[in-house]
TORKEMAR-601484 format. One record per atom (N, C-alpha, C): residue in one letter; x negated, y, z negated. Coordinates in steps of 0.02 Angstrom, whole numbers, padded with zeros to 5 digits, always signed. Layout:
N
AXYZ;...
***
This chain:
404
M-02473-02056-00910;M-02408-02029-00892;M-02372-02078-00848;A-02308-02090-00867;A-02270-02140-00829;A-02252-02113-00760;K-02253-02157-00711;K-02236-02137-00643;K-02160-02138-00634;T-02136-02088-00596;T-02064-02085-00582;T-02047-02139-00531;K-01996-02176-00548;K-01976-02230-00504;K-01941-02203-00441;K-01967-02220-00383;K-01938-02196-00321;K-01874-02234-00306;R-01823-02195-00284;R-01760-02226-00267;R-01766-02261-00199;S-01734-02319-00194;S-01736-02356-00131;S-01692-02322-00080;R-01704-02338-00017;R-01662-02310+00037;R-01590-02331+00028;G-01580-02392+00004;G-01512-02416-00006;G-01475-02375-00059;E-01511-02357-00112;E-01480-02318-00165;E-01463-02248-00140;I-01509-02218-00102;I-01496-02151-00073;I-01435-02154-00027;F-01431-02207+00014;F-01375-02214+00060;F-01309-02222+00022;R-01311-02264-00032;R-01250-02274-00071;R-01227-02209-00103;N-01274-02170-00130;N-01256-02106-00160;N-01227-02057-00108;F-01255-02060-00049;F-01230-02018+00005;F-01158-02036+00023;I-01145-02101+00028;I-01077-02124+00044;I-01028-02104-00011;V-01050-02112-00074;V-01007-02093-00130;V-00991-02018-00127;M-01041-01978-00112;M-01030-01906-00107;M-00981-01889-00051;L-00988-01923+00006;L-00942-01911+00062;L-00871-01931+00042;L-00865-01987+00006;L-00798-02008-00016;L-00767-01958-00064;I-00807-01932-00109;I-00782-01882-00157;I-00760-01819-00120;I-00801-01796-00072;I-00784-01737-00033;I-00721-01750+00008;G-00717-01809+00038;G-00659-01827+00079;G-00595-01828+00038;C-00600-01858-00022;C-00541-01861-00065;C-00520-01791-00088;A-00570-01751-00106;A-00554-01683-00128;A-00523-01643-00071;Y-00551-01650-00011;Y-00524-01615+00047;Y-00452-01636+00061;T-00440-01702+00061;T-00372-01727+00074;T-00323-01702+00021;F-00345-01702-00041;F-00302-01678-00095;F-00285-01604-00086;L-00337-01563-00073;L-00327-01491-00068;L-00286-01471-00006;V-00292-01509+00048;V-00258-01491+00110;V-00186-01517+00113;Y-00174-01576+00083;Y-00109-01608+00093;Y-00065-01613+00031;T-00093-01602-00028;T-00052-01613-00088;T+00004-01562-00095;D+00058-01582-00128;D+00113-01537-00143;D+00112-01515-00216;V+00058-01528-00252;V+00051-01503-00320;V+00058-01427-00318;P+00105-01398-00355;P+00122-01327-00348;P+00064-01278-00349;I+00019-01284-00397;I-00035-01235-00403;I-00082-01240-00343;V-00096-01302-00320;V-00140-01311-00262;V-00105-01287-00199;S-00041-01304-00192;S-00002-01283-00134;S+00002-01207-00129;K+00011-01175-00187;K+00016-01101-00188;K-00047-01069-00161;W-00105-01089-00187;W-00168-01057-00167;W-00190-01078-00097;R-00172-01139-00076;R-00185-01159-00007;R-00146-01115+00041;T-00082-01104+00024;T-00039-01062+00065;T-00067-00991+00070;I-00087-00963+00013;I-00114-00895+00013;I-00179-00892+00054;Y-00221-00943+00047;Y-00284-00945+00085;Y-00271-00945+00160;I-00225-00988+00182;I-00210-00993+00253;I-00179-00928+00278;E-00129-00902+00242;E-00095-00840+00263;E-00144-00782+00266;T-00189-00778+00217;T-00236-00723+00216;T-00283-00726+00275;A-00310-00786+00290;A-00355-00794+00347;A-00319-00781+00413;M-00260-00810+00421;M-00224-00803+00484;M-00195-00733+00494;G-00192-00694+00440;G-00166-00626+00445;G-00217-00576+00469;T-00277-00599+00488;T-00328-00554+00514;T-00344-00572+00586;F-00375-00525+00621;F-00394-00539+00690;F-00462-00574+00694;T-00506-00560+00646;T-00574-00584+00651;T-00592-00642+00605;H-00547-00661+00559;H-00564-00713+00511;H-00517-00773+00514;K-00481-00781+00568;K-00437-00840+00575;K-00476-00905+00570;W-00539-00903+00592;W-00580-00964+00592;W-00588-00994+00522;L-00580-00952+00470;L-00586-00977+00402;L-00531-01028+00386;A-00476-01024+00424;A-00423-01074+00418;A-00429-01127+00472;T-00435-01106+00534;T-00433-01153+00590;T-00492-01201+00592;A-00549-01181+00564;A-00608-01224+00566;A-00604-01281+00515;F-00562-01274+00465;F-00562-01323+00411;F-00495-01356+00398;I-00442-01327+00422;I-00375-01352+00405;I-00338-01373+00468;P-00307-01431+00468;P-00272-01456+00527;P-00218-01408+00551;K-00208-01407+00616;K-00160-01362+00647;K-00090-01371+00619;V-00071-01434+00606;V-00003-01448+00582;V+00008-01417+00513;V-00044-01416+00471;V-00038-01386+00405;V-00032-01310+00411;I-00072-01281+00456;I-00070-01209+00467;I-00002-01188+00493;E+00025-01225+00541;E+00090-01207+00570;E+00146-01212+00518;K+00142-01263+00476;K+00192-01270+00424;K+00188-01211+00375;T+00128-01193+00356;T+00118-01138+00309;T+00142-01072+00338;M+00123-01058+00400;M+00140-00995+00431;M+00215-00990+00446;G+00249-01046+00440;G+00322-01045+00448;G+00356-01004+00395;Y+00322-00994+00337;Y+00352-00953+00284;Y+00362-00881+00307;A+00315-00856+00347;A+00322-00788+00373;A+00383-00783+00419;L+00394-00835+00459;L+00453-00836+00503;L+00517-00840+00462;E+00515-00877+00407;E+00573-00881+00363;E+00590-00812+00335;T+00538-00775+00315;T+00549-00707+00289;T+00580-00663+00342;D+00555-00669+00404;D+00583-00630+00460;D+00657-00646+00469;R+00674-00710+00468;R+00743-00730+00478;R+00788-00704+00422;E+00762-00709+00360;E+00801-00686+00303;E+00814-00611+00305;Q+00769-00574+00339;Q+00775-00501+00339;Q+00808-00473+00402;E+00828-00518+00447;E+00857-00495+00510;E+00916-00448+00501;S+00958-00463+00452;S+01019-00423+00442;S+01011-00369+00388;L+00951-00364+00359;L+00942-00315+00305;L+00933-00245+00332;S+00967-00198+00302;S+00963-00128+00323;S+00993-00085+00268;T+00966-00024+00259;T+00998+00022+00213;T+01068+00038+00238;D+01116+00039+00193;D+01186+00051+00213;D+01199+00126+00223;S+01253+00140+00259;S+01270+00208+00276;S+01285+00251+00215;Y+01305+00218+00160;Y+01321+00256+00099;Y+01259+00282+00065;W+01201+00252+00079;W+01139+00270+00044;W+01120+00342+00059;H+01111+00381+00008;H+01091+00450+00014;H+01060+00471-00051;I+01001+00502-00049;I+00968+00523-00111;I+01011+00574-00147;S+01002+00576-00213;S+01044+00620-00253;S+01022+00693-00253;K+00965+00706-00220;K+00941+00774-00210;K+00933+00815-00275;P+00888+00794-00318;P+00876+00835-00377;P+00837+00897-00358;D+00830+00943-00405;D+00790+01002-00392;D+00716+00982-00396;T+00684+00974-00337;T+00615+00951-00337;T+00566+01008-00335;D+00590+01071-00334;D+00546+01129-00334;D+00519+01139-00405;T+00453+01133-00413;T+00424+01137-00480;T+00420+01208-00506;S+00439+01258-00466;S+00432+01327-00489;S+00475+01343-00549;F+00527+01302-00562;F+00572+01317-00617;F+00539+01314-00685;F+00479+01283-00690;F+00446+01284-00755;F+00376+01315-00752;L+00355+01338-00693;L+00288+01367-00687;L+00282+01434-00724;D+00336+01473-00726;D+00334+01537-00762;D+00320+01525-00836;E+00349+01472-00862;E+00337+01456-00932;E+00264+01437-00944;I+00236+01401-00896;I+00166+01382-00903;I+00121+01445-00902;K+00136+01491-00855;K+00096+01551-00850;K+00100+01593-00913;E+00156+01591-00947;E+00166+01629-01008;E+00134+01596-01069;G+00104+01538-01058;G+00069+01504-01112;G+00113+01460-01154;K+00175+01450-01133;K+00219+01406-01170;K+00200+01333-01161;S+00222+01291-01205;S+00205+01220-01201;S+00234+01190-01138;F+00193+01153-01101;F+00217+01120-01041;F+00219+01045-01052;S+00211+01024-01115;S+00208+00954-01129;S+00271+00931-01164;K+00265+00900-01221;K+00323+00871-01254;K+00379+00921-01266;S+00361+00981-01287;S+00412+01029-01306;S+00443+01066-01247;N+00419+01052-01186;N+00448+01085-01127;N+00493+01036-01091;P+00558+01041-01099;P+00604+00993-01069;P+00604+00996-00992;D+00586+01054-00964;D+00585+01059-00891;D+00528+01016-00862;F+00470+01018-00894;F+00414+00978-00869;F+00431+00903-00875;K+00458+00884-00931;K+00476+00814-00941;K+00529+00792-00890;K+00573+00837-00873;K+00624+00821-00823;K+00593+00811-00754;A+00544+00852-00737;A+00513+00848-00670;A+00464+00790-00665;Y+00431+00772-00721;Y+00380+00720-00720;Y+00393+00667-00773;P+00449+00632-00769;P+00467+00584-00821;P+00422+00523-00823;E+00384+00511-00770;E+00340+00452-00769;E+00278+00461-00811;I+00263+00522-00833;I+00203+00535-00872;I+00216+00526-00947;D+00172+00490-00980;D+00176+00483-01053;D+00150+00548-01083;M+00195+00588-01111;M+00179+00655-01132;M+00128+00657-01190;A+00128+00606-01232;A+00080+00605-01288;A+00009+00600-01261;T-00002+00560-01208;T-00070+00554-01180;T-00089+00618-01143;L-00041+00652-01113;L-00056+00716-01080;L-00075+00768-01132;D-00039+00770-01188;D-00056+00815-01243;D-00128+00805-01266;E-00147+00742-01273;E-00215+00725-01296;E-00267+00750-01246;Y-00254+00740-01182;Y-00301+00764-01130;Y-00309+00839-01133;M-00253+00875-01141;M-00255+00948-01138;M-00291+00979-01197;K-00300+00943-01251;K-00337+00970-01308;K-00407+00991-01288;N-00437+00955-01240;N-00506+00968-01219;N-00512+00998-01149;H-00456+01004-01113;H-00460+01026-01043;H-00412+01083-01026;E-00383+01114-01075;E-00332+01164-01061;E-00358+01222-01018;E-00420+01242-01028;E-00446+01299-00991;E-00457+01285-00917;D-00473+01223-00899;D-00488+01208-00829;D-00435+01165-00795;A-00375+01163-00824;A-00322+01120-00796;A-00272+01157-00752;Y-00289+01219-00734;Y-00242+01258-00693;Y-00275+01283-00629;V-00236+01284-00576;V-00255+01316-00513;V-00196+01359-00491;D-00209+01424-00483;D-00156+01471-00465;D-00096+01466-00513;G-00110+01457-00576;G-00057+01453-00626;G-00021+01387-00629;C-00043+01339-00588;C-00010+01273-00586;C-00054+01221-00619;L-00023+01176-00654;L-00060+01120-00684;L-00087+01076-00628;W-00153+01068-00626;W-00184+01030-00571;W-00243+00991-00600;I-00232+00929-00614;I-00284+00883-00639;I-00300+00835-00582;D-00364+00828-00566;D-00382+00785-00509;D-00444+00744-00526;E-00433+00681-00544;E-00487+00633-00555;E-00472+00571-00513;A-00451+00583-00450;A-00426+00529-00408;A-00479+00494-00366;D-00542+00510-00377;D-00595+00478-00337;D-00599+00403-00351;T-00639+00369-00310;T-00641+00296-00313;T-00684+00269-00370;G-00713+00312-00410;G-00751+00288-00467;G-00705+00265-00523;D-00733+00253-00581;D-00694+00225-00636;D-00679+00277-00689;A-00677+00341-00668;A-00662+00394-00716;A-00591+00385-00742;D-00582+00401-00806;D-00517+00391-00838;D-00497+00454-00874;T-00443+00485-00853;T-00419+00545-00887;T-00393+00529-00956;G-00373+00467-00967;G-00341+00448-01029;G-00266+00458-01027;I-00242+00493-00975;I-00170+00504-00967;I-00140+00440-00939;R-00082+00421-00964;R-00049+00360-00942;R+00022+00375-00919;T+00048+00330-00879;T+00119+00333-00861;T+00159+00296-00914;T+00223+00303-00912;T+00265+00266-00959;T+00264+00191-00946;A+00239+00172-00885;A+00231+00101-00869;A+00162+00075-00889;G+00120+00119-00916;G+00054+00098-00940;G-00002+00105-00890;D+00009+00133-00831;D-00043+00141-00781;D-00081+00206-00791;R-00142+00209-00765;R-00182+00270-00769;R-00152+00325-00726;V-00153+00386-00751;V-00136+00445-00711;V-00202+00477-00689;L-00213+00479-00623;L-00275+00506-00596;L-00268+00580-00577;A-00208+00600-00557;A-00198+00669-00535;A-00128+00691-00551;I-00122+00754-00573;I-00058+00788-00581;I-00064+00855-00545;D-00027+00863-00492;D-00031+00921-00449;D+00038+00953-00446;T+00051+00999-00493;T+00119+01028-00495;T+00130+01079-00440;K+00077+01105-00410;K+00086+01151-00354;K+00117+01116-00294;N+00096+01054-00282;N+00122+01016-00225;N+00171+00962-00246;G+00183+00956-00311;G+00231+00906-00335;G+00208+00835-00324;I+00145+00820-00343;I+00116+00754-00331;I+00085+00727-00396;V+00098+00664-00410;V+00063+00628-00463;V+00031+00567-00430;I-00033+00554-00446;I-00067+00495-00419;I-00085+00450-00477;I-00063+00387-00472;I-00076+00339-00526;I-00118+00282-00499;M-00150+00246-00544;M-00190+00188-00525;M-00169+00128-00568;R-00156+00072-00535;R-00146+00009-00571;R-00206-00036-00557;K-00237-00058-00610;K-00296-00101-00605;K-00281-00166-00641;T-00274-00220-00603;T-00261-00285-00632;T-00321-00330-00621;G-00314-00394-00638;G-00368-00441-00627;G-00381-00454-00553;D-00330-00444-00511;D-00336-00461-00440;D-00341-00401-00393;Y-00312-00345-00412;Y-00311-00290-00365;Y-00314-00222-00400;V-00335-00172-00360;V-00335-00102-00381;V-00291-00065-00332;A-00241-00030-00359;A-00194+00007-00317;A-00191+00080-00338;R-00183+00124-00289;R-00169+00194-00302;R-00102+00210-00270;M-00060+00245-00308;M+00006+00263-00281;M+00019+00337-00295;A+00039+00372-00242;A+00059+00442-00248;A+00134+00445-00257;I+00156+00482-00307;I+00227+00496-00319;I+00238+00568-00296;V+00276+00576-00242;V+00286+00642-00211;V+00357+00665-00228;K+00362+00722-00263;K+00426+00744-00288;K+00473+00770-00234;D+00447+00801-00183;D+00489+00832-00132;D+00486+00793-00067;P+00538+00755-00049;P+00537+00713+00011;P+00535+00753+00076;S+00554+00817+00074;S+00554+00857+00136;S+00483+00871+00160;R+00434+00862+00115;R+00364+00874+00134;R+00330+00812+00161;V+00364+00756+00160;V+00334+00693+00185;V+00358+00680+00256;G+00312+00666+00300;G+00330+00652+00369;G+00276+00612+00404;V+00284+00603+00469;V+00236+00566+00510;V+00195+00617+00551;A+00130+00605+00556;A+00087+00645+00600;A+00046+00597+00643;V+00037+00614+00706;V+00000+00571+00752;V-00072+00595+00758;S-00114+00551+00785;S-00184+00567+00798;S-00189+00630+00842;P-00236+00676+00827;P-00246+00734+00870;P-00264+00715+00942;S-00292+00655+00950;S-00310+00631+01018;S-00262+00576+01040;Y-00200+00582+01019;Y-00149+00530+01035;Y-00149+00514+01109;G-00147+00449+01124;G-00146+00426+01194;G-00215+00412+01221;R-00266+00442+01192;R-00336+00429+01212;R-00370+00384+01160;S-00360+00402+01097;S-00388+00361+01043;S-00353+00381+00978;G-00362+00339+00928;G-00337+00355+00863;G-00383+00404+00828;A-00369+00418+00765;A-00411+00463+00726;A-00415+00437+00655;K-00467+00457+00619;K-00472+00440+00549;K-00416+00477+00511;V-00393+00447+00457;V-00337+00477+00421;V-00356+00547+00396;A-00419+00558+00379;A-00441+00624+00357;A-00431+00675+00413;D-00446+00656+00474;D-00439+00702+00531;D-00365+00716+00546;I-00322+00664+00538;I-00251+00675+00548;I-00225+00725+00496;C-00248+00718+00434;C-00227+00763+00381;C-00254+00834+00391;K-00316+00839+00410;K-00346+00905+00421;K-00312+00941+00480;D-00293+00903+00531;D-00261+00932+00589;D-00192+00961+00573;T-00161+00934+00521;T-00093+00956+00502;T-00093+00994+00435;D-00152+01008+00408;D-00158+01041+00343;D-00125+01002+00287;A-00122+00936+00294;A-00090+00894+00243;A-00133+00890+00181;I-00100+00889+00123;I-00136+00881+00060;I-00149+00807+00046;L-00107+00762+00074;L-00113+00690+00062;L-00090+00652+00123;G-00120+00593+00134;G-00099+00552+00190;G-00119+00479+00182;I-00079+00434+00212;I-00097+00363+00215;I-00085+00339+00286;N-00109+00280+00301;N-00096+00250+00367;N-00022+00230+00372;A+00000+00218+00434;A+00071+00201+00443;A+00080+00142+00492;S+00081+00156+00558;S+00097+00104+00607;S+00041+00054+00619;G+00061-00005+00643;G+00013-00052+00671;G-00003-00030+00742;F-00051-00065+00773;F-00071-00048+00841;F-00107-00107+00872;D-00113-00107+00938;D-00147-00161+00973;D-00220-00162+00950;D-00243-00221+00928;D-00307-00224+00895;D-00346-00287+00914;P-00362-00296+00979;P-00398-00356+01001;P-00467-00361+00968;G-00479-00418+00936;G-00543-00430+00904;G-00557-00384+00846;G-00505-00351+00820;G-00516-00305+00765;G-00551-00241+00786;K-00550-00225+00852;K-00586-00167+00878;K-00541-00119+00916;G-00477-00120+00899;G-00430-00076+00934;G-00445-00002+00922;S-00429+00040+00971;S-00445+00111+00966;S-00390+00151+00931;G-00332+00120+00920;G-00278+00155+00887;G-00247+00210+00929;A-00253+00204+00995;A-00227+00257+01040;A-00151+00262+01036;Y-00117+00204+01031;Y-00044+00204+01030;Y-00019+00161+00972;P+00033+00182+00938;P+00062+00141+00885;P+00103+00084+00915;Y+00112+00031+00876;Y+00157-00023+00895;Y+00225-00007+00867;G+00274-00004+00910;G+00342+00008+00887;G+00359+00082+00885;L+00414+00097+00853;L+00442+00165+00851;L+00393+00214+00818;C+00389+00273+00848;C+00351+00328+00818;C+00386+00393+00835;I+00411+00426+00783;I+00441+00492+00788;I+00406+00537+00738;A+00381+00594+00760;A+00346+00640+00716;A+00375+00710+00725;D+00402+00737+00671;D+00431+00804+00671;D+00483+00811+00728;G+00524+00759+00735;G+00578+00761+00784;G+00559+00741+00854;K+00495+00733+00869;K+00473+00713+00936;K+00462+00638+00939;K+00493+00606+00988;K+00487+00533+00995;K+00429+00516+01041;Y+00380+00480+01013;Y+00320+00462+01051;Y+00327+00393+01082;T+00354+00345+01046;T+00363+00277+01071;T+00430+00250+01047;S+00455+00201+01084;S+00520+00171+01067;S+00509+00111+01021;A+00564+00087+00994;A+00562+00032+00946;A+00541-00033+00979;A+00503-00073+00942;A+00484-00139+00967;A+00539-00190+00955;G+00578-00177+00902;G+00633-00222+00887;G+00609-00288+00858;S+00640-00342+00880;S+00625-00409+00854;S+00632-00408+00778;S+00581-00432+00742;S+00585-00434+00669;S+00559-00371+00636;Y+00536-00323+00676;Y+00511-00261+00648;Y+00569-00217+00626;R+00558-00180+00571;R+00609-00136+00543;R+00588-00063+00551;M+00636-00021+00567;M+00623+00051+00570;M+00617+00079+00499;I+00572+00127+00492;I+00559+00159+00427;I+00557+00233+00440;G+00604+00271+00415;G+00600+00342+00430;G+00645+00385+00387;F+00630+00450+00388;F+00670+00499+00352;F+00721+00530+00400;D+00783+00533+00377;D+00833+00567+00418;D+00828+00642+00405;H+00875+00680+00432;H+00870+00752+00428;H+00892+00780+00361;S+00912+00734+00315;S+00926+00755+00247;S+00874+00726+00199;D+00818+00702+00227;D+00760+00678+00188;D+00771+00612+00152;T+00819+00573+00175;T+00832+00507+00148;T+00793+00455+00188;L+00758+00410+00154;L+00719+00357+00187;L+00766+00301+00208;L+00770+00289+00273;L+00811+00236+00300;L+00767+00178+00323;I+00788+00117+00311;I+00750+00058+00329;I+00796+00008+00362;G+00777-00019+00421;G+00818-00070+00454;G+00817-00061+00529;S+00872-00081+00560;S+00880-00075+00633;S+00936-00026+00646;F+00923+00024+00689;F+00972+00076+00704;F+00973+00088+00779;S+01032+00089+00807;S+01038+00098+00880;S+01025+00170+00901;D+01038+00217+00857;D+01029+00288+00872;D+00969+00315+00834;T+00912+00323+00867;T+00851+00345+00833;T+00849+00421+00824;S+00899+00456+00851;S+00901+00529+00842;S+00917+00547+00770;I+00937+00497+00730;I+00951+00510+00659;I+00886+00525+00621;F+00828+00509+00650;F+00765+00517+00614;F+00731+00583+00632;R+00703+00615+00581;R+00656+00670+00595;R+00585+00644+00599;D+00570+00590+00561;D+00504+00558+00562;D+00513+00483+00549;A+00482+00441+00590;A+00492+00369+00582;A+00437+00329+00615;V+00426+00268+00589;V+00382+00218+00619;V+00417+00151+00614;E+00380+00097+00625;E+00411+00030+00624;E+00360-00021+00598;F+00381-00061+00549;F+00339-00116+00525;F+00382-00164+00486;K+00351-00208+00447;K+00387-00259+00408;K+00339-00289+00356;P+00367-00327+00308;P+00437-00339+00292;P+00464-00287+00243;I+00530-00287+00235;I+00561-00246+00184;I+00542-00275+00115;L+00527-00232+00068;L+00508-00254+00001;L+00565-00248-00048;V+00597-00190-00047;V+00652-00176-00094;V+00709-00145-00054;L+00769-00169-00065;L+00828-00142-00031;L+00882-00129-00083;D+00905-00066-00086;D+00957-00047-00134;D+00940-00068-00205;G+00876-00059-00222;G+00854-00072-00290;G+00837-00144-00306;Q+00844-00190-00257;Q+00831-00261-00268;Q+00772-00286-00227;R+00726-00321-00259;R+00669-00350-00223;R+00694-00404-00175;V+00670-00401-00112;V+00693-00448-00061;V+00635-00489-00031;V+00579-00492-00066;V+00523-00535-00045;V+00503-00578-00104;E+00476-00636-00089;E+00455-00684-00139;E+00383-00704-00127;G+00342-00700-00179;G+00273-00721-00173;G+00236-00684-00118;S+00199-00721-00078;S+00160-00691-00024;S+00203-00677+00038;A+00263-00709+00041;A+00310-00698+00097;A+00279-00713+00164;G+00227-00756+00165;G+00195-00773+00228;G+00139-00727+00248;W+00120-00680+00204;W+00071-00629+00222;W+00006-00635+00182;G+00000-00684+00139;G-00062-00693+00103;G-00077-00639+00053;V-00141-00632+00036;V-00166-00580-00009;V-00212-00535+00032;Q-00192-00472+00039;Q-00228-00426+00082;Q-00228-00356+00053;P-00270-00311+00081;P-00260-00239+00067;P-00190-00221+00092;R-00156-00176+00057;R-00087-00161+00073;R-00074-00086+00077;S-00024-00070+00117;S+00004-00002+00120;S+00079-00009+00118;A+00113+00037+00084;A+00185+00034+00080;A+00213+00103+00066;I+00277+00111+00083;I+00313+00173+00070;I+00380+00157+00040;G+00404+00199-00006;G+00469+00188-00036;G+00498+00254-00060;Q+00561+00251-00083;Q+00594+00310-00109;Q+00640+00290-00166;T+00641+00332-00218;T+00687+00321-00273;T+00756+00349-00254;D+00806+00332-00293;D+00872+00359-00276;D+00877+00434-00294;G+00827+00460-00328;G+00824+00532-00341;G+00785+00569-00289;G+00756+00534-00240;G+00723+00566-00184;G+00647+00563-00185;E+00616+00547-00242;E+00543+00544-00244;E+00518+00492-00194;V+00463+00507-00161;V+00432+00462-00112;V+00371+00430-00144;L+00365+00364-00138;L+00307+00327-00164;L+00265+00304-00106;L+00201+00324-00106;L+00153+00304-00054;L+00099+00262-00087;L+00095+00199-00068;L+00053+00151-00104;L-00003+00122-00059;I-00062+00119-00087;I-00119+00086-00055;I-00151+00037-00105;V-00160-00025-00085;V-00197-00075-00125;V-00262-00090-00089;D-00318-00080-00123;D-00383-00099-00095;D-00388-00175-00093;G-00431-00201-00049;G-00438-00273-00045;G-00500-00295-00008;R-00509-00362-00005;R-00566-00394+00028;R-00632-00373-00005;A-00629-00360-00070;A-00689-00340-00107;A-00692-00380-00172;P-00714-00444-00169;P-00718-00486-00229;P-00756-00451-00285;G-00730-00457-00345;G-00760-00424-00402;G-00732-00355-00414;Y-00699-00327-00363;Y-00667-00261-00371;Y-00592-00268-00358;S-00573-00288-00298;S-00502-00295-00281;S-00497-00340-00219;I-00463-00397-00227;I-00456-00441-00169;I-00394-00426-00128;G-00347-00390-00157;G-00285-00374-00122;G-00225-00398-00161;A-00166-00390-00132;A-00104-00406-00168;A-00055-00442-00122;T-00008-00476-00152;T+00046-00508-00114;T+00103-00458-00106;M+00151-00475-00063;M+00209-00432-00052;M+00250-00425-00116;Q+00257-00479-00153;Q+00296-00475-00215;Q+00262-00428-00265;E+00196-00431-00269;E+00160-00388-00316;E+00170-00314-00301;I+00167-00295-00238;I+00175-00224-00223;I+00248-00202-00232;A+00294-00247-00217;A+00365-00231-00229;A+00377-00219-00303;E+00348-00262-00345;E+00359-00256-00418;E+00325-00193-00445;L+00266-00176-00419;L+00234-00114-00440;L+00279-00054-00426;M+00307-00052-00366;M+00349+00005-00347;M+00414+00005-00387;L+00440-00053-00403;L+00501-00057-00444;L+00488-00030-00514;D+00427-00036-00538;D+00410-00009-00603;D+00418+00067-00604;Y+00419+00098-00544;Y+00428+00170-00538;Y+00495+00187-00504;N+00543+00141-00515;N+00613+00153-00496;N+00625+00161-00421;V+00584+00127-00381;V+00595+00131-00309;V+00663+00100-00292;Y+00698+00129-00245;Y+00764+00103-00225;Y+00762+00071-00156;Q+00719+00099-00112;Q+00707+00069-00046;Q+00631+00068-00035;A+00604+00013-00009;A+00532+00010+00003;A+00517-00040+00057;I+00464-00027+00094;I+00444-00072+00148;I+00368-00072+00156;N+00342-00127+00178;N+00271-00135+00192;N+00253-00098+00256;L+00192-00070+00257;L+00165-00039+00318;L+00105-00080+00341;D+00075-00059+00396;D+00015-00093+00420;D-00038-00092+00364;G-00070-00149+00352;G-00118-00154+00297;G-00186-00175+00321;G-00217-00220+00283;G-00283-00244+00302;G-00335-00188+00305;S-00375-00188+00357;S-00428-00138+00364;S-00402-00068+00379;S-00336-00062+00391;S-00307+00005+00404;S-00288+00041+00340;S-00281+00005+00284;S-00255+00035+00222;S-00303+00088+00194;I-00277+00148+00183;I-00320+00203+00161;I-00277+00261+00135;M-00303+00298+00087;M-00269+00358+00062;M-00318+00416+00058;Y-00293+00473+00081;Y-00331+00537+00080;Y-00294+00585+00034;Y-00331+00621-00008;Y-00300+00671-00050;Y-00349+00728-00065;N-00325+00788-00058;N-00362+00848-00079;N-00433+00849-00050;G-00438+00833+00014;G-00502+00842+00050;G-00548+00783+00053;R-00527+00724+00027;R-00572+00666+00031;R-00531+00601+00026;I-00565+00545+00044;I-00535+00479+00039;I-00540+00456-00034;I-00484+00432-00061;I-00483+00413-00132;I-00472+00338-00142;T-00471+00299-00088;T-00468+00226-00093;T-00530+00197-00061;K-00537+00131-00064;K-00595+00097-00036;K-00574+00054+00023;P-00575+00081+00084;P-00552+00042+00142;P-00597-00018+00155;S-00567-00070+00182;S-00605-00131+00198;S-00628-00131+00270;A-00619-00075+00305;A-00641-00069+00375;A-00717-00069+00378;G-00742-00073+00439;G-00815-00070+00448;G-00844-00006+00421;D-00808+00050+00431;D-00828+00114+00403;D-00798+00119+00333;K-00837+00102+00283;K-00812+00098+00214;K-00797+00167+00185;K-00820+00219+00217;K-00809+00286+00191;K-00746+00318+00220;N-00736+00310+00286;N-00682+00347+00320;N-00627+00303+00347;G-00636+00237+00348;G-00585+00193+00375;G-00583+00190+00450;R-00528+00166+00477;R-00521+00152+00549;R-00490+00210+00587;L-00493+00204+00653;L-00456+00250+00697;L-00383+00227+00697;L-00338+00273+00682;L-00267+00257+00673;L-00224+00299+00721;P-00168+00271+00743;P-00124+00310+00788;P-00084+00363+00752;N-00070+00352+00688;N-00029+00399+00650;N-00035+00386+00576;G+00000+00425+00537;G+00001+00415+00464;G+00060+00450+00434;F+00077+00431+00373;F+00124+00469+00334;F+00085+00523+00297;I+00106+00585+00303;I+00071+00640+00272;I+00116+00678+00224;V+00086+00716+00178;V+00122+00760+00133;V+00099+00831+00147;R+00144+00872+00172;R+00128+00941+00186;R+00123+00980+00121;P+00075+01026+00116;P+00065+01061+00053;P+00117+01116+00041;S+00119+01139-00021;S+00160+01196-00039;S+00120+01259-00024;Y+00152+01308+00004;Y+00117+01371+00020;Y+00146+01428-00021;
***
């Protein structure tokens, strides 16, 4: 058997130097090049790392400060571009009849509630009626609660009702008693759940039951207020990613009570006025709000997307709220930080998702490990917080009060 020739020390050294040169060239190219595809993903990498409290080192340990500062300047550009943006005084929802009772009698009488029922189609135009018809062939007997159509497959598993929206997304829940549809969009990069709430008067802000001492899990905020659905809302002081959520950052008004004042600067107010219209921007008189918080950036204003790409925020778990010009409220959660399942979304991606459902005004809320959705007694998203089941302690949330 032939003996393997041993490599000389000189050859090993030369190979080592060549490897270092290759790594050095690759590093220089990836960090400094302006090639669009490389620049795009470098920017997203930096923004994503710098957008967290505990993972900034993923950027600062490997990338020069000057490159990081240049990249993070995009977020400042977005802030500057949005300084003057605000919903105009003319904006007012058209106030359709959002009470679903107008077709429930027909359902109770056994009449068709699908294609042949124009009232149902009018109330739930986002549902592809042919797919709902197909579902009901096998589920008609168990699809009602108190005479109301109530389908609920909104858990975090991969169950599929087969029902689709007209935009092609999965329908996970149809709750005509409370006027809620929950849809899921599953792409190559992210998994999102969005609640479409028909009656804006039922959507408001609720604070932690232990407000001022500590935050609360979104489930506890919902249970304390008998809410059927809830998501996170405000940001909060979060040193080292271990904040207690005792106080929200910026404006907080819940059911007409003002808990904290506006932070101002580049933050935008987000709230419902006393006619249930969602207002976004800067307002000198906060008494116009019945419920409000504060965050950024604005996603859609007067039907037009006002963010581009990552907008300086990287790819993260996301939370957002919006309203159509007919009054429907869209509450969106994107799961993230879970490779192989959902890494998160950019600002442009969530804006475009909401535009697919005719959003007219929309804004980003606190995201990251705070992003979470509760519905019908349980968490239906996958939070990236340390507590993967219940999420973080939060100062407040947007809730949907049930129909009684």
